[in-house]
C-alpha atoms as an extended CHARMM CRD file, in Angstrom:
* protein
*
       283  EXT
         1         1  UNK       CA             -0.0670000000       -0.2800000000       -0.2440000000  PROA      1               0.0000000000
         2         2  UNK       CA              2.9580000000        2.2680000000        0.8100000000  PROA      2               0.0000000000
         3         3  UNK       CA              4.4310000000        1.8330000000       -2.5120000000  PROA      3               0.0000000000
         4         4  UNK       CA              1.4330000000        2.2510000000       -4.3640000000  PROA      4               0.0000000000
         5         5  UNK       CA              1.0680000000        5.8620000000       -2.7540000000  PROA      5               0.0000000000
         6         6  UNK       CA             -0.6210000000        5.3340000000        0.6780000000  PROA      6               0.0000000000
         7         7  UNK       CA              1.7600000000        7.2680000000        3.2710000000  PROA      7               0.0000000000
         8         8  UNK       CA             -0.9020000000        6.9320000000        5.9630000000  PROA      8               0.0000000000
         9         9  UNK       CA             -0.0130000000        3.3330000000        6.7870000000  PROA      9               0.0000000000
        10        10  UNK       CA              3.6790000000        4.0510000000        7.7890000000  PROA      10              0.0000000000
        11        11  UNK       CA              2.5560000000        3.2660000000       11.3890000000  PROA      11              0.0000000000
        12        12  UNK       CA              1.3030000000       -0.0290000000       10.5200000000  PROA      12              0.0000000000
        13        13  UNK       CA              4.4300000000       -0.5860000000        8.6280000000  PROA      13              0.0000000000
        14        14  UNK       CA              6.4330000000        0.1570000000       11.8900000000  PROA      14              0.0000000000
        15        15  UNK       CA              4.3700000000       -2.3170000000       13.9520000000  PROA      15              0.0000000000
        16        16  UNK       CA              4.4890000000       -4.9410000000       11.4390000000  PROA      16              0.0000000000
        17        17  UNK       CA              8.3490000000       -4.5400000000       11.0610000000  PROA      17              0.0000000000
        18        18  UNK       CA              8.4120000000       -5.2710000000       14.7940000000  PROA      18              0.0000000000
        19        19  UNK       CA              6.0180000000       -8.3700000000       14.5320000000  PROA      19              0.0000000000
        20        20  UNK       CA              8.3790000000       -9.2300000000       11.5820000000  PROA      20              0.0000000000
        21        21  UNK       CA             11.5300000000       -9.2190000000       13.6970000000  PROA      21              0.0000000000
        22        22  UNK       CA              9.9370000000      -11.4290000000       16.3210000000  PROA      22              0.0000000000
        23        23  UNK       CA              8.7540000000      -13.7630000000       13.8520000000  PROA      23              0.0000000000
        24        24  UNK       CA             12.1720000000      -14.5480000000       11.9970000000  PROA      24              0.0000000000
        25        25  UNK       CA             13.7580000000      -15.5030000000       15.3840000000  PROA      25              0.0000000000
        26        26  UNK       CA             11.0450000000      -17.8380000000       15.9350000000  PROA      26              0.0000000000
        27        27  UNK       CA             11.2220000000      -19.4650000000       11.8630000000  PROA      27              0.0000000000
        28        28  UNK       CA             14.7250000000      -19.2010000000       11.9790000000  PROA      28              0.0000000000
        29        29  UNK       CA             15.5850000000      -23.0950000000       12.8380000000  PROA      29              0.0000000000
        30        30  UNK       CA             12.3160000000      -24.4900000000       11.2510000000  PROA      30              0.0000000000
        31        31  UNK       CA             12.7240000000      -27.2500000000        8.5940000000  PROA      31              0.0000000000
        32        32  UNK       CA              9.4550000000      -26.9870000000        7.5330000000  PROA      32              0.0000000000
        33        33  UNK       CA              9.2570000000      -25.8350000000        3.3980000000  PROA      33              0.0000000000
        34        34  UNK       CA              6.5450000000      -22.9010000000        4.1310000000  PROA      34              0.0000000000
        35        35  UNK       CA              8.6690000000      -21.7040000000        7.4870000000  PROA      35              0.0000000000
        36        36  UNK       CA             11.4000000000      -21.5630000000        5.0240000000  PROA      36              0.0000000000
        37        37  UNK       CA              9.9280000000      -19.6030000000        2.6940000000  PROA      37              0.0000000000
        38        38  UNK       CA              8.2700000000      -17.2030000000        5.5300000000  PROA      38              0.0000000000
        39        39  UNK       CA             11.7170000000      -16.9000000000        6.9080000000  PROA      39              0.0000000000
        40        40  UNK       CA             13.2850000000      -15.8470000000        3.5640000000  PROA      40              0.0000000000
        41        41  UNK       CA             10.1420000000      -13.2310000000        2.9720000000  PROA      41              0.0000000000
        42        42  UNK       CA             10.6640000000      -11.8130000000        6.6720000000  PROA      42              0.0000000000
        43        43  UNK       CA             14.2570000000      -11.2890000000        6.2840000000  PROA      43              0.0000000000
        44        44  UNK       CA             13.8440000000       -9.4650000000        2.7310000000  PROA      44              0.0000000000
        45        45  UNK       CA             11.3820000000       -7.3130000000        4.0390000000  PROA      45              0.0000000000
        46        46  UNK       CA             13.2230000000       -6.4300000000        7.5720000000  PROA      46              0.0000000000
        47        47  UNK       CA             16.1070000000       -5.6200000000        5.0890000000  PROA      47              0.0000000000
        48        48  UNK       CA             14.3630000000       -3.3370000000        2.7820000000  PROA      48              0.0000000000
        49        49  UNK       CA             15.2630000000       -5.7820000000        0.0750000000  PROA      49              0.0000000000
        50        50  UNK       CA             11.8360000000       -7.1350000000       -0.8950000000  PROA      50              0.0000000000
        51        51  UNK       CA             11.6150000000       -5.2250000000       -3.8530000000  PROA      51              0.0000000000
        52        52  UNK       CA             14.5190000000       -7.3870000000       -5.2930000000  PROA      52              0.0000000000
        53        53  UNK       CA             12.3940000000      -10.4140000000       -4.8610000000  PROA      53              0.0000000000
        54        54  UNK       CA             10.2640000000      -13.1180000000       -6.9920000000  PROA      54              0.0000000000
        55        55  UNK       CA              7.7190000000      -12.4450000000       -4.3610000000  PROA      55              0.0000000000
        56        56  UNK       CA              7.5150000000       -8.8780000000       -4.8910000000  PROA      56              0.0000000000
        57        57  UNK       CA              6.9590000000       -9.5430000000       -8.7110000000  PROA      57              0.0000000000
        58        58  UNK       CA              4.3120000000      -11.8510000000       -7.8840000000  PROA      58              0.0000000000
        59        59  UNK       CA              2.4870000000       -9.5480000000       -5.4720000000  PROA      59              0.0000000000
        60        60  UNK       CA              2.5750000000       -6.6180000000       -8.2280000000  PROA      60              0.0000000000
        61        61  UNK       CA              1.1260000000       -8.7860000000      -10.5250000000  PROA      61              0.0000000000
        62        62  UNK       CA             -1.7550000000       -9.7250000000       -8.2320000000  PROA      62              0.0000000000
        63        63  UNK       CA             -2.1820000000       -6.0700000000       -7.5040000000  PROA      63              0.0000000000
        64        64  UNK       CA             -2.4510000000       -5.3110000000      -11.1730000000  PROA      64              0.0000000000
        65        65  UNK       CA             -5.3780000000       -8.1210000000      -11.4450000000  PROA      65              0.0000000000
        66        66  UNK       CA             -7.2430000000       -6.1780000000       -8.7520000000  PROA      66              0.0000000000
        67        67  UNK       CA             -7.1520000000       -3.1310000000      -11.1400000000  PROA      67              0.0000000000
        68        68  UNK       CA             -8.4830000000       -5.4140000000      -13.8770000000  PROA      68              0.0000000000
        69        69  UNK       CA            -11.9450000000       -5.5090000000      -14.9160000000  PROA      69              0.0000000000
        70        70  UNK       CA            -13.7440000000       -8.2590000000      -16.5170000000  PROA      70              0.0000000000
        71        71  UNK       CA            -16.5310000000       -7.8360000000      -19.2260000000  PROA      71              0.0000000000
        72        72  UNK       CA            -14.7950000000       -4.8990000000      -20.1880000000  PROA      72              0.0000000000
        73        73  UNK       CA            -17.0600000000       -4.4420000000      -23.1040000000  PROA      73              0.0000000000
        74        74  UNK       CA            -20.1530000000       -4.5070000000      -21.0960000000  PROA      74              0.0000000000
        75        75  UNK       CA            -21.7400000000       -2.0880000000      -18.4890000000  PROA      75              0.0000000000
        76        76  UNK       CA            -22.3560000000       -3.9420000000      -15.5920000000  PROA      76              0.0000000000
        77        77  UNK       CA            -23.9520000000       -2.8240000000      -12.3810000000  PROA      77              0.0000000000
        78        78  UNK       CA            -21.5410000000       -4.6700000000       -9.9500000000  PROA      78              0.0000000000
        79        79  UNK       CA            -17.9220000000       -4.3290000000      -11.3510000000  PROA      79              0.0000000000
        80        80  UNK       CA            -15.6680000000       -7.5510000000      -11.2050000000  PROA      80              0.0000000000
        81        81  UNK       CA            -12.0510000000       -7.2320000000      -10.8720000000  PROA      81              0.0000000000
        82        82  UNK       CA             -9.8700000000      -10.1600000000      -12.1350000000  PROA      82              0.0000000000
        83        83  UNK       CA             -8.4090000000      -11.0200000000       -8.7290000000  PROA      83              0.0000000000
        84        84  UNK       CA            -11.9280000000      -11.4810000000       -7.0250000000  PROA      84              0.0000000000
        85        85  UNK       CA            -12.5390000000      -13.6510000000       -9.6720000000  PROA      85              0.0000000000
        86        86  UNK       CA             -9.2930000000      -16.0760000000       -8.8560000000  PROA      86              0.0000000000
        87        87  UNK       CA            -10.7780000000      -16.0470000000       -5.7940000000  PROA      87              0.0000000000
        88        88  UNK       CA            -14.5120000000      -16.6970000000       -6.3080000000  PROA      88              0.0000000000
        89        89  UNK       CA            -13.2900000000      -19.6510000000       -8.8440000000  PROA      89              0.0000000000
        90        90  UNK       CA            -10.9350000000      -21.3500000000       -6.2940000000  PROA      90              0.0000000000
        91        91  UNK       CA            -13.5960000000      -21.8400000000       -3.7180000000  PROA      91              0.0000000000
        92        92  UNK       CA            -16.5140000000      -22.9110000000       -5.9120000000  PROA      92              0.0000000000
        93        93  UNK       CA            -13.6440000000      -25.2390000000       -7.2800000000  PROA      93              0.0000000000
        94        94  UNK       CA            -12.9500000000      -26.6410000000       -4.0400000000  PROA      94              0.0000000000
        95        95  UNK       CA            -16.1920000000      -26.9180000000       -2.9080000000  PROA      95              0.0000000000
        96        96  UNK       CA            -17.9290000000      -28.3620000000       -6.2300000000  PROA      96              0.0000000000
        97        97  UNK       CA            -14.8740000000      -31.1090000000       -6.5030000000  PROA      97              0.0000000000
        98        98  UNK       CA            -15.4020000000      -32.0500000000       -2.7350000000  PROA      98              0.0000000000
        99        99  UNK       CA            -18.8290000000      -32.8480000000       -3.8730000000  PROA      99              0.0000000000
       100       100  UNK       CA            -17.8180000000      -34.7530000000       -6.7390000000  PROA      100             0.0000000000
       101       101  UNK       CA            -15.6320000000      -36.9860000000       -4.1750000000  PROA      101             0.0000000000
       102       102  UNK       CA            -17.4310000000      -37.1500000000       -1.6890000000  PROA      102             0.0000000000
       103       103  UNK       CA            -20.9730000000      -37.8380000000       -3.3020000000  PROA      103             0.0000000000
       104       104  UNK       CA            -20.2420000000      -39.2690000000       -6.9880000000  PROA      104             0.0000000000
       105       105  UNK       CA            -17.0330000000      -41.0250000000       -6.0640000000  PROA      105             0.0000000000
       106       106  UNK       CA            -14.9420000000      -38.8970000000       -8.2190000000  PROA      106             0.0000000000
       107       107  UNK       CA            -11.4680000000      -38.5480000000       -8.1320000000  PROA      107             0.0000000000
       108       108  UNK       CA            -10.2300000000      -35.0700000000       -8.2920000000  PROA      108             0.0000000000
       109       109  UNK       CA             -6.9250000000      -33.3620000000       -6.7540000000  PROA      109             0.0000000000
       110       110  UNK       CA             -8.2950000000      -30.7360000000       -4.7070000000  PROA      110             0.0000000000
       111       111  UNK       CA             -4.8100000000      -29.3150000000       -4.3140000000  PROA      111             0.0000000000
       112       112  UNK       CA             -4.1070000000      -29.1980000000       -7.8590000000  PROA      112             0.0000000000
       113       113  UNK       CA             -7.3360000000      -27.5550000000       -8.9740000000  PROA      113             0.0000000000
       114       114  UNK       CA             -7.1370000000      -24.9040000000       -6.4290000000  PROA      114             0.0000000000
       115       115  UNK       CA             -3.5930000000      -24.1800000000       -7.7580000000  PROA      115             0.0000000000
       116       116  UNK       CA             -5.0870000000      -24.0400000000      -11.5070000000  PROA      116             0.0000000000
       117       117  UNK       CA             -7.8990000000      -21.9940000000      -10.3600000000  PROA      117             0.0000000000
       118       118  UNK       CA             -5.8260000000      -19.4180000000       -8.3050000000  PROA      118             0.0000000000
       119       119  UNK       CA             -3.3270000000      -18.6210000000      -11.4860000000  PROA      119             0.0000000000
       120       120  UNK       CA             -5.6430000000      -19.3740000000      -14.1630000000  PROA      120             0.0000000000
       121       121  UNK       CA             -5.9960000000      -15.9310000000      -15.4100000000  PROA      121             0.0000000000
       122       122  UNK       CA             -2.5850000000      -14.2890000000      -14.5230000000  PROA      122             0.0000000000
       123       123  UNK       CA             -1.7960000000      -13.6230000000      -18.0650000000  PROA      123             0.0000000000
       124       124  UNK       CA             -4.6050000000      -10.5150000000      -17.8470000000  PROA      124             0.0000000000
       125       125  UNK       CA             -2.5050000000       -8.6760000000      -15.4900000000  PROA      125             0.0000000000
       126       126  UNK       CA             -2.0050000000       -6.1510000000      -17.8280000000  PROA      126             0.0000000000
       127       127  UNK       CA             -5.2500000000       -5.1730000000      -18.5190000000  PROA      127             0.0000000000
       128       128  UNK       CA             -6.3530000000       -7.1290000000      -21.4700000000  PROA      128             0.0000000000
       129       129  UNK       CA             -9.3180000000       -8.8350000000      -20.3970000000  PROA      129             0.0000000000
       130       130  UNK       CA            -11.5560000000       -8.7270000000      -23.5360000000  PROA      130             0.0000000000
       131       131  UNK       CA            -14.7660000000      -10.4850000000      -23.8080000000  PROA      131             0.0000000000
       132       132  UNK       CA            -14.9270000000      -13.4150000000      -25.9900000000  PROA      132             0.0000000000
       133       133  UNK       CA            -17.1510000000      -12.3390000000      -28.8140000000  PROA      133             0.0000000000
       134       134  UNK       CA            -14.9430000000       -9.3590000000      -29.3660000000  PROA      134             0.0000000000
       135       135  UNK       CA            -11.7350000000      -11.2930000000      -29.4240000000  PROA      135             0.0000000000
       136       136  UNK       CA            -13.0840000000      -13.7010000000      -32.1000000000  PROA      136             0.0000000000
       137       137  UNK       CA            -14.9070000000      -10.9900000000      -34.2730000000  PROA      137             0.0000000000
       138       138  UNK       CA            -12.9410000000      -12.2890000000      -37.2510000000  PROA      138             0.0000000000
       139       139  UNK       CA             -9.6710000000      -13.6790000000      -38.1500000000  PROA      139             0.0000000000
       140       140  UNK       CA             -8.2690000000      -10.5010000000      -37.6950000000  PROA      140             0.0000000000
       141       141  UNK       CA             -8.7940000000       -9.4160000000      -34.3960000000  PROA      141             0.0000000000
       142       142  UNK       CA             -8.2620000000      -13.3180000000      -33.3790000000  PROA      142             0.0000000000
       143       143  UNK       CA             -4.7060000000      -12.9000000000      -34.4790000000  PROA      143             0.0000000000
       144       144  UNK       CA             -4.0210000000       -9.6070000000      -32.8260000000  PROA      144             0.0000000000
       145       145  UNK       CA             -5.2350000000      -10.8130000000      -29.3750000000  PROA      145             0.0000000000
       146       146  UNK       CA             -3.3550000000      -13.9960000000      -29.6780000000  PROA      146             0.0000000000
       147       147  UNK       CA             -0.4140000000      -12.0710000000      -30.4790000000  PROA      147             0.0000000000
       148       148  UNK       CA             -0.7600000000       -9.6060000000      -27.4610000000  PROA      148             0.0000000000
       149       149  UNK       CA             -1.3400000000      -12.9190000000      -25.1440000000  PROA      149             0.0000000000
       150       150  UNK       CA              1.8950000000      -14.1350000000      -26.5660000000  PROA      150             0.0000000000
       151       151  UNK       CA              3.9650000000      -10.9970000000      -25.5440000000  PROA      151             0.0000000000
       152       152  UNK       CA              1.9220000000      -11.0060000000      -22.0860000000  PROA      152             0.0000000000
       153       153  UNK       CA              2.6380000000      -14.3440000000      -21.0740000000  PROA      153             0.0000000000
       154       154  UNK       CA              6.4490000000      -14.2030000000      -22.0270000000  PROA      154             0.0000000000
       155       155  UNK       CA              6.8880000000      -11.0500000000      -19.6620000000  PROA      155             0.0000000000
       156       156  UNK       CA              4.8810000000      -12.5460000000      -16.8210000000  PROA      156             0.0000000000
       157       157  UNK       CA              7.3880000000      -15.7360000000      -16.8950000000  PROA      157             0.0000000000
       158       158  UNK       CA             10.0670000000      -13.3940000000      -16.4300000000  PROA      158             0.0000000000
       159       159  UNK       CA              8.2800000000      -11.5250000000      -13.1450000000  PROA      159             0.0000000000
       160       160  UNK       CA              6.7000000000      -14.8650000000      -11.6440000000  PROA      160             0.0000000000
       161       161  UNK       CA              9.1600000000      -17.5650000000      -12.7890000000  PROA      161             0.0000000000
       162       162  UNK       CA              9.0170000000      -20.7120000000      -14.6880000000  PROA      162             0.0000000000
       163       163  UNK       CA              7.3140000000      -22.8120000000      -11.9710000000  PROA      163             0.0000000000
       164       164  UNK       CA              4.3270000000      -20.5110000000      -11.5470000000  PROA      164             0.0000000000
       165       165  UNK       CA              3.9290000000      -19.6810000000      -15.3460000000  PROA      165             0.0000000000
       166       166  UNK       CA              4.0240000000      -23.7290000000      -16.0460000000  PROA      166             0.0000000000
       167       167  UNK       CA              0.8900000000      -23.7330000000      -14.0160000000  PROA      167             0.0000000000
       168       168  UNK       CA             -0.7530000000      -20.8130000000      -16.3020000000  PROA      168             0.0000000000
       169       169  UNK       CA              0.4630000000      -22.8000000000      -19.2460000000  PROA      169             0.0000000000
       170       170  UNK       CA             -0.8330000000      -25.9800000000      -18.6990000000  PROA      170             0.0000000000
       171       171  UNK       CA             -4.0820000000      -24.6030000000      -16.8720000000  PROA      171             0.0000000000
       172       172  UNK       CA             -6.2190000000      -26.9180000000      -19.2870000000  PROA      172             0.0000000000
       173       173  UNK       CA             -4.6390000000      -30.2060000000      -18.7030000000  PROA      173             0.0000000000
       174       174  UNK       CA             -5.8270000000      -32.8090000000      -17.2500000000  PROA      174             0.0000000000
       175       175  UNK       CA             -9.1180000000      -33.2920000000      -15.6750000000  PROA      175             0.0000000000
       176       176  UNK       CA             -8.8510000000      -30.8230000000      -12.6800000000  PROA      176             0.0000000000
       177       177  UNK       CA             -8.1950000000      -28.5100000000      -15.6180000000  PROA      177             0.0000000000
       178       178  UNK       CA            -11.5150000000      -29.6740000000      -17.2500000000  PROA      178             0.0000000000
       179       179  UNK       CA            -13.4220000000      -29.0430000000      -14.4840000000  PROA      179             0.0000000000
       180       180  UNK       CA            -11.8280000000      -25.7350000000      -13.5880000000  PROA      180             0.0000000000
       181       181  UNK       CA            -12.5060000000      -24.5780000000      -16.7990000000  PROA      181             0.0000000000
       182       182  UNK       CA            -15.8350000000      -25.6540000000      -16.6630000000  PROA      182             0.0000000000
       183       183  UNK       CA            -16.6790000000      -23.6870000000      -13.9310000000  PROA      183             0.0000000000
       184       184  UNK       CA            -14.8750000000      -20.7920000000      -14.8600000000  PROA      184             0.0000000000
       185       185  UNK       CA            -17.4750000000      -20.1890000000      -17.9050000000  PROA      185             0.0000000000
       186       186  UNK       CA            -20.4710000000      -21.1610000000      -15.8510000000  PROA      186             0.0000000000
       187       187  UNK       CA            -19.6120000000      -18.3720000000      -13.9490000000  PROA      187             0.0000000000
       188       188  UNK       CA            -19.1530000000      -16.0430000000      -16.5500000000  PROA      188             0.0000000000
       189       189  UNK       CA            -22.7600000000      -17.0160000000      -17.6890000000  PROA      189             0.0000000000
       190       190  UNK       CA            -24.0600000000      -16.9630000000      -13.8780000000  PROA      190             0.0000000000
       191       191  UNK       CA            -22.9620000000      -13.5290000000      -13.9780000000  PROA      191             0.0000000000
       192       192  UNK       CA            -24.8030000000      -12.1920000000      -16.9980000000  PROA      192             0.0000000000
       193       193  UNK       CA            -27.7420000000      -13.7420000000      -15.5170000000  PROA      193             0.0000000000
       194       194  UNK       CA            -27.2380000000      -12.2970000000      -12.1330000000  PROA      194             0.0000000000
       195       195  UNK       CA            -26.8260000000       -8.8920000000      -13.5970000000  PROA      195             0.0000000000
       196       196  UNK       CA            -30.0350000000       -9.5230000000      -15.8090000000  PROA      196             0.0000000000
       197       197  UNK       CA            -32.0920000000      -10.8540000000      -13.0380000000  PROA      197             0.0000000000
       198       198  UNK       CA            -31.3600000000       -9.1100000000       -9.7150000000  PROA      198             0.0000000000
       199       199  UNK       CA            -29.9490000000       -6.0420000000      -11.2680000000  PROA      199             0.0000000000
       200       200  UNK       CA            -32.0370000000       -5.0940000000      -13.8820000000  PROA      200             0.0000000000
       201       201  UNK       CA            -29.1770000000       -4.7200000000      -16.0130000000  PROA      201             0.0000000000
       202       202  UNK       CA            -30.8830000000       -5.4490000000      -19.8310000000  PROA      202             0.0000000000
       203       203  UNK       CA            -28.1770000000       -4.9540000000      -21.7320000000  PROA      203             0.0000000000
       204       204  UNK       CA            -26.2260000000       -8.6670000000      -20.6510000000  PROA      204             0.0000000000
       205       205  UNK       CA            -29.2040000000      -10.2920000000      -22.4430000000  PROA      205             0.0000000000
       206       206  UNK       CA            -27.5420000000       -9.7820000000      -25.6900000000  PROA      206             0.0000000000
       207       207  UNK       CA            -24.1200000000      -10.9380000000      -24.2430000000  PROA      207             0.0000000000
       208       208  UNK       CA            -25.5110000000      -14.1240000000      -22.9800000000  PROA      208             0.0000000000
       209       209  UNK       CA            -26.6460000000      -15.0760000000      -26.5280000000  PROA      209             0.0000000000
       210       210  UNK       CA            -23.5100000000      -14.0930000000      -28.5440000000  PROA      210             0.0000000000
       211       211  UNK       CA            -21.3290000000      -15.1510000000      -26.0540000000  PROA      211             0.0000000000
       212       212  UNK       CA            -22.2400000000      -18.6910000000      -25.1270000000  PROA      212             0.0000000000
       213       213  UNK       CA            -24.0760000000      -20.5950000000      -28.0790000000  PROA      213             0.0000000000
       214       214  UNK       CA            -21.0500000000      -22.3780000000      -29.1380000000  PROA      214             0.0000000000
       215       215  UNK       CA            -18.7520000000      -21.8530000000      -26.3590000000  PROA      215             0.0000000000
       216       216  UNK       CA            -20.1860000000      -24.1120000000      -23.8980000000  PROA      216             0.0000000000
       217       217  UNK       CA            -20.6340000000      -26.7980000000      -26.0980000000  PROA      217             0.0000000000
       218       218  UNK       CA            -16.5510000000      -27.2620000000      -26.4510000000  PROA      218             0.0000000000
       219       219  UNK       CA            -16.6670000000      -28.8900000000      -23.4900000000  PROA      219             0.0000000000
       220       220  UNK       CA            -18.1490000000      -32.1010000000      -24.8300000000  PROA      220             0.0000000000
       221       221  UNK       CA            -15.3440000000      -32.6820000000      -27.1250000000  PROA      221             0.0000000000
       222       222  UNK       CA            -12.2500000000      -31.8000000000      -24.8040000000  PROA      222             0.0000000000
       223       223  UNK       CA             -9.7090000000      -34.0870000000      -24.9130000000  PROA      223             0.0000000000
       224       224  UNK       CA             -9.4980000000      -34.8570000000      -21.1470000000  PROA      224             0.0000000000
       225       225  UNK       CA            -13.3340000000      -35.6890000000      -20.5040000000  PROA      225             0.0000000000
       226       226  UNK       CA            -12.6240000000      -39.3510000000      -20.9860000000  PROA      226             0.0000000000
       227       227  UNK       CA            -10.4360000000      -39.4080000000      -17.4800000000  PROA      227             0.0000000000
       228       228  UNK       CA            -13.7330000000      -37.6890000000      -15.6300000000  PROA      228             0.0000000000
       229       229  UNK       CA            -15.9210000000      -40.5100000000      -14.3540000000  PROA      229             0.0000000000
       230       230  UNK       CA            -18.3980000000      -38.0270000000      -13.6540000000  PROA      230             0.0000000000
       231       231  UNK       CA            -18.5390000000      -36.2980000000      -17.3910000000  PROA      231             0.0000000000
       232       232  UNK       CA            -22.5210000000      -36.9510000000      -18.0080000000  PROA      232             0.0000000000
       233       233  UNK       CA            -23.3970000000      -35.4710000000      -14.7110000000  PROA      233             0.0000000000
       234       234  UNK       CA            -20.8540000000      -32.4250000000      -15.7920000000  PROA      234             0.0000000000
       235       235  UNK       CA            -22.5710000000      -32.3840000000      -19.3650000000  PROA      235             0.0000000000
       236       236  UNK       CA            -25.9630000000      -32.4400000000      -17.8430000000  PROA      236             0.0000000000
       237       237  UNK       CA            -25.1210000000      -29.1850000000      -15.2960000000  PROA      237             0.0000000000
       238       238  UNK       CA            -23.6520000000      -27.4950000000      -17.9690000000  PROA      238             0.0000000000
       239       239  UNK       CA            -26.5050000000      -28.4820000000      -20.3580000000  PROA      239             0.0000000000
       240       240  UNK       CA            -29.3330000000      -27.3100000000      -18.0780000000  PROA      240             0.0000000000
       241       241  UNK       CA            -27.9040000000      -24.1610000000      -16.6940000000  PROA      241             0.0000000000
       242       242  UNK       CA            -27.2870000000      -23.0970000000      -20.4060000000  PROA      242             0.0000000000
       243       243  UNK       CA            -31.1000000000      -24.0010000000      -21.2040000000  PROA      243             0.0000000000
       244       244  UNK       CA            -32.2950000000      -22.4090000000      -17.9810000000  PROA      244             0.0000000000
       245       245  UNK       CA            -30.5250000000      -19.1530000000      -18.3290000000  PROA      245             0.0000000000
       246       246  UNK       CA            -31.1540000000      -18.7580000000      -22.0870000000  PROA      246             0.0000000000
       247       247  UNK       CA            -34.9390000000      -19.5600000000      -21.7640000000  PROA      247             0.0000000000
       248       248  UNK       CA            -35.2820000000      -17.3190000000      -19.1230000000  PROA      248             0.0000000000
       249       249  UNK       CA            -33.7430000000      -14.3070000000      -20.9760000000  PROA      249             0.0000000000
       250       250  UNK       CA            -35.8490000000      -14.8290000000      -23.3590000000  PROA      250             0.0000000000
       251       251  UNK       CA            -39.2430000000      -15.4280000000      -21.8110000000  PROA      251             0.0000000000
       252       252  UNK       CA            -38.8700000000      -12.9860000000      -18.8230000000  PROA      252             0.0000000000
       253       253  UNK       CA            -39.8630000000       -9.6150000000      -20.9620000000  PROA      253             0.0000000000
       254       254  UNK       CA            -40.1080000000      -10.8290000000      -24.6280000000  PROA      254             0.0000000000
       255       255  UNK       CA            -40.4390000000       -6.8620000000      -25.3580000000  PROA      255             0.0000000000
       256       256  UNK       CA            -37.0450000000       -6.4020000000      -24.1070000000  PROA      256             0.0000000000
       257       257  UNK       CA            -35.8010000000       -9.2490000000      -25.7230000000  PROA      257             0.0000000000
       258       258  UNK       CA            -36.9320000000       -8.5130000000      -29.1010000000  PROA      258             0.0000000000
       259       259  UNK       CA            -35.3240000000       -4.7060000000      -29.0020000000  PROA      259             0.0000000000
       260       260  UNK       CA            -32.0240000000       -7.0510000000      -29.4170000000  PROA      260             0.0000000000
       261       261  UNK       CA            -33.2460000000       -9.8220000000      -31.3890000000  PROA      261             0.0000000000
       262       262  UNK       CA            -35.6140000000      -10.2180000000      -34.4220000000  PROA      262             0.0000000000
       263       263  UNK       CA            -38.5220000000      -12.7050000000      -34.3690000000  PROA      263             0.0000000000
       264       264  UNK       CA            -36.5790000000      -14.8320000000      -36.8410000000  PROA      264             0.0000000000
       265       265  UNK       CA            -33.7960000000      -15.1570000000      -34.0150000000  PROA      265             0.0000000000
       266       266  UNK       CA            -36.1190000000      -16.0700000000      -31.3880000000  PROA      266             0.0000000000
       267       267  UNK       CA            -37.4590000000      -18.9230000000      -33.6330000000  PROA      267             0.0000000000
       268       268  UNK       CA            -34.2560000000      -20.0950000000      -33.9720000000  PROA      268             0.0000000000
       269       269  UNK       CA            -33.0830000000      -19.9520000000      -30.2550000000  PROA      269             0.0000000000
       270       270  UNK       CA            -36.3190000000      -22.0100000000      -29.2240000000  PROA      270             0.0000000000
       271       271  UNK       CA            -35.8120000000      -24.6740000000      -31.9490000000  PROA      271             0.0000000000
       272       272  UNK       CA            -32.3920000000      -24.8660000000      -30.4700000000  PROA      272             0.0000000000
       273       273  UNK       CA            -33.3520000000      -25.4360000000      -26.7890000000  PROA      273             0.0000000000
       274       274  UNK       CA            -36.0930000000      -27.8090000000      -28.1560000000  PROA      274             0.0000000000
       275       275  UNK       CA            -33.4710000000      -29.8160000000      -29.8130000000  PROA      275             0.0000000000
       276       276  UNK       CA            -30.9960000000      -29.6480000000      -26.7340000000  PROA      276             0.0000000000
       277       277  UNK       CA            -33.9700000000      -31.2000000000      -25.2300000000  PROA      277             0.0000000000
       278       278  UNK       CA            -34.6360000000      -33.7390000000      -27.2170000000  PROA      278             0.0000000000
       279       279  UNK       CA            -31.2450000000      -34.5720000000      -28.3610000000  PROA      279             0.0000000000
       280       280  UNK       CA            -28.4710000000      -34.3640000000      -25.5130000000  PROA      280             0.0000000000
       281       281  UNK       CA            -25.6710000000      -35.0840000000      -28.3570000000  PROA      281             0.0000000000
       282       282  UNK       CA            -26.4270000000      -31.8580000000      -30.0510000000  PROA      282             0.0000000000
       283       283  UNK       CA            -24.9750000000      -30.0530000000      -27.0730000000  PROA      283             0.0000000000
């Protein structure tokens, strides 16, 4: 906070320095891995050398994520920063996978999905959080944003080190990556629904349809899905959520809906929902 311009925290810093010095003495002879890292961090802080550590770089990236807001092309009633999104996805992943393991006899590594969820969007730390339908508008925008993301990733690796960067690089790997990514997309879908349903934000109706018609269907063909015992349950959950939210957006206020879509499009959407209900494989 002090480095970001808040000089009112100096007194608090002095108290923390005293606390750190006492903690250093306690941690000095510990063989615990976490204690060893804590000792290194506190020693660097006490010696005013923290700025030169990988921990400082990691902290700066995290603070940048706090200033990066999701859904930038939309007007939201309740804004959502990327760091908060990491927190929500992490908690949701733990609770959801504990349920899968306990109730459905799944074998999800809770630690692995937690780590993946905590770091999955770190590449957005420079503020390049762009809604999917903008990125994929045409081949030129796909190429432009892809090149931006590559450059951001290279710079990020130099800041946080290869070990953490490797987590981000292989986020989608394994069943834990599949489930975390599925929950990530569902959270975005839920966010738009909450904005429309509870906050009265009608502009999210358009985004709900343009964003998710094909995006959620990709999970059916993901390479790692064969390793997930509960894949049918997950696909049913995704499919029913998709139907519920999409149908809700259409029926709640048809006059508002038709301000964003033509009647012919409405017929197409209804036919799509009917087809998904009657034929699960179409989703």
